[in-house]
N, C-alpha and C positions, 0 to 999 in steps of 0.2 A: 766279167769273163776273165779267165786266167789262161795264160799260155805257158806251158812248162817245156823247157828245153834242156836237154842234157848236154854238158860240155866236157871236153877232155883237154885240160891245159897241157901244152906240149911238154913243158918241163916236169910237171907233177905226175901226169899219167893217171890221175885219179878222176873219177867221175865228178862232175860239177853240176849242180842244179841251178838253173837260171830261171828267174820268174819275171815276166813282164805283165803287169796288170793293166787291163784295158777297160775304160769306162763306158764305151759304146753309147755316149750321149744319154745315159739314163740318170735317174735321180740318185743312183748308187755312187755317183762319181765323187761325192764328198765324204763318203762313209769312212770313218776311222781316221780322218785327216787330223793333223796335229795343230792346225792353225785356224783362227777365225778372225773376222774383222769386217770392215765395211769398205765401200769404195772411197775414192778421194773426196775431199771437202766439196768439190764442184759436182759430185755425183757421177763422174766419169768412171767407166770400167774398162776402157780401152786405152792403151799406152803405146808409145814407140819403144823399140828396143833401146835400152840404155836408160829408160825412165824407171825409177824405183816404184814399187808398189806402195800403197798406203801402209802404215804400221800394222803388222799382224800381231795378234796376241796368242802366245803359247797356251795350250790347254794340257800340256804334258805335266804329270805330277811334280817332277823335280824342278821344272821351270815355269810353273803356272803363273800367268800374269805378265811374264817377260814379253817385251816387244821387239820386233825385228822387221826388216824390209828385205824384199827379194827384187833383184834387178837383173832380168835376162838381158844380156848384152850382144850375143851373137848366136846364130843358128846355122848349122851346116848339115846337109844331107850327105851321108857317107856312100860308099859304093859296095857292090857285090863283093869285090876283092877285100874290102875292110871286113865284111862278114866272114868270108872264107878264111881270113887270117886271124880272126878273133879268138879262136880256141873253143867256140861254141859248136856243139854238134847239132846240126840242123836236121838230122834224119827224122826226128819226131815232129818237125814242123811241116804241115801239109802245104802251107803257103810260104813262098820265099819272102824273106824280110831284108831290109837294109837298115843300118843305124842312122839316127839323127843325133847330132851333138849339140847340146845347149850349154853355152857358157853363161854363168850368172855370178853376181856378186851378192853375197849374203851379209847383211849388216845388223849386228846386235845393237838395238837402240837403248833399252833400259831393262832393269830387273835382274834376276838371277842369271848366272851363266847358262848357256844353251849349247847343246851339241849341234854340229853342222847338219847332221842328218835329220834333226827336228825342224830345221828351217826350210829345207827344200822339198819336204815330203809331199807338198800339195801340187807340185809342178806336173803338168800334163802337156803332151804335144798333140795338137789337132791337125789332121791331114786335110788335103784339098778334097777328099771324098767324105769328110765328116767323121772319120774314125778318131777316137781319143785313146791315147796310150800313156800309161804311167812309166816312170823310169825303170830300166832293167835292174834287177837285183840279182847278184850272183852269190850263191851260197857254196861254201867249201871249194873255193878256187877263184881264179881271176879270168876276166875277159880282157883282152888287149885291144885297144883302139888307138889309131895313129893320132898323136897330138891331143889326146883326151884322157889324161891319167885319172884313175879312179880316185874320187875325193876321200879324205879321211873323215868319215861320217861321225866318228866318236870324238873328234877334236872339239874342245869346248871354247866358246867365245864369250868374252865378258862385254859389258856395255861399252860401246865405242869401237869395238873391234870388227873387222870385216874379213871375209874369206872369199877368194875367187875360186870357183869350181867349174868343172865340166861334167855334165851328166849325159849318159847315153840312153836313148830310147830306141825301140825297134818298131818300124812301120812296114806295112806291106810294100814289096818291091813294085815300082811303077807309080806310087803315090808320092806326094810332096808335102813337106811340113808347111802348113798354112798359118799356124799360130802357136805360141806358147801360152798356156793358161795356168792360172793359179786358183785352185779350189779354196774357197773360204768357208767350208762347212755347209750345212743344210740351209741356213736362213739368209745367206748373203750371196749376191751374184758372183759368178766366176769373173776374175780379172783376165784380160787378154792382151797379148803383145803380137800383133799381126807380123808375119814374115813376108818380106818382099822378095819374090823369086826373080 
């Protein structure tokens, strides 16, 4: 399912297209994802915030075979005011949304250098009502969020380097973030970091 939202940045005045991809608990949730891997050595697929994922392997052409980990560290639900001040035009959205901010540490473990955007592309926020939403992507403009600057997705990391980022997700107003998930492709289970509210 795709949600298209038009936005007008205050300073730019040009229309911005924002995309939030939602997985809706179907088998499509891993489609086109850039990472694959398996659960930890003890078979666990559930982690505490601050625990790193097992090494994920890149399937992107330029960094194929490179390994990295994803460590969600903090999750915070934003407010209606955050949404109102974001620069996104909500007129096309029939259901009101609020942002969820996920702070993560991405660590390049081995192999060719990788772009930051290739390491966090499998992240999903699951709500207490079971809805699953991918990160908000803004095209031709910026969405502004308090204390959550847009990451430099084109920045390349080499083996041993880490990057701390904040990613914004949009969920229906009135719902809460229940977990951060990491899709591992079609053949492996989704990894999950429950959120304590």
